[in-house]
N, C-alpha and C positions, 0 to 999 in steps of 0.2 A: 444557179450553179456558177461557181467561180473557178477559173482555171487560168493559167498563164500559158502564153504561146512564145516559145523561143524562136527567134528568127535569125538567120545567118546574114541577111543583107536587106537592103531596100530594093524595090522592084525598078531598077535602073541599070544602065551601063551594061557591062559584060554579063552580069547575072541575068538581067532581063533578056538580053540577046540569046543566052544559052537556053533559058526556059522556053522562050517563044520558038526557038529553033527545034527543040525537042518536041514540043507540044503540037506545033502546026506545020513544021517542015520535015518531020521524021528524022531529025539529026540525032540519031540514037547515041552517037559517041559522046554527046553532051551529058548523058545520064551519069556517067562515072565522075566527071568533074563536078557536077552538081551534088552528087552524093558525098564527095569529099568535103564540100562546104558544111555538110550536116554532122560530120564526125564529132566536132566539139560539143554538139547539142545532145549527145547520147550520154546520159549520166551513168556512173558506175552502178552496177547491180541490175542494169536492164537485162531482162530475160527474153524479150521479144520485140521485134520491129514490125510494124504494120503500116498501112497507108490508107488515106481517104480515097477510095476508088472512084474513078470516073464512071459515068453511066455506061451501060452496055452499048447504047447507041453511039456514044462518043468513042468508045473503045473500038467498035466495029468500023466507024468512019476513019479513025486514025491508024488502025492496025495495032495499036499498043495502048496500054494504060501507062502513061508516062510516070505517074506516081509509083506504080508497082516496080517499074524498071529502076527508078532511083532508090526505092526501099531495098530492093534485092542487092543492088551494088553497095548500099550502105551496110547492110547486114554482112556482106562479104568483107568489107573494109574493117569492121569492128569485131567480127567473129561472133555475131549474134544472129540466130535464125530470123528470117523475114518470112512472115506468113500472112496470107489474106485472112483477116478476121472480121472484116466489115463487108457488107453488101449494101450497095446504094439502092434506095427506094425511089423509083421514078426516074424520068429522063430530063428533068428541068436543067436549063443552062444557068450557070452562074455568070459567065462572061456576058457582058452587056446588060445585065439585070441591075435594077436600082438597089439601093441599100435595103429597102423594105422588102422587095421581092426576094433578095438573097436570104434574108433572115427566116423566111418561111418556106423556101423552096427545096431545101435539102434535108434528107433523112437517111439514116443507116440502121441496119439490123446487124447485131454482132453474133458470131458463133459462140456457143457455150464454151466456157473455160473450166478446167479442173483447178480449183483453188484460186488463190490470188497470185497474179504475176505483175512484174514491173514491165510495162509496155510503153514504147515510144510510137506515137502516131505521126506520120509525116504527110505533108502536103506541099504543093509548089508555092502558091502565092496566097497569102491571107489578105483579104480585103475588109470584110466585116467581122470575121471570126465565126460566121454561121456554120461553115463546114466543120471546123474543129469543135464547135459547141455540140453539133449533132453527133460527131464521132465520140466525144467524151461521154455524152449521154448514153449512147449505145453500149459503150464499154464500161459503164458505171460499176457493174458487178465483177469486172475482170480483176480489179486490183488497183495499183497505182498507175495512173496514166499521165504521161508527159507528151505535150504536143510540140512539134518542131516544124518550122516552115523554112523554105529556101529564102523567101522574100516577103516583105510587107508592102502593100500598096493600099492607100486609103481611098475608099469610095465614099463620097458625100451624098 
């Protein structure tokens, strides 16, 4: 499966600080600023914004799903509904995993859609593309899928 990932930034500087602050220090005010970075990534004709959800275990530990918070802000900024359409399968961690472990450790199940829609899937940091690959695969029957990330960080 071939797909492109649009990215707003590299995983460094202020972008990195804002993502880490939201994700690990509960700095929720960062979500709106991060969502604003994604506004140019939303193509015309988009009908739905969704996100690559964190695992239930991470959500419970952190008190939030940071990607959901960013997606909901993004939806409000561009006037497009943001809905949870993906459910993560398993509780494996991407952070700290090798490239090979990341490729096989993430999976999603998508809610059924009526007809085809143009959907943007967002995530915070793309390292290997495994999360986005799994999201696109789960949404294959939904219609046209665009993937957008806040930042790109390469894992070797």
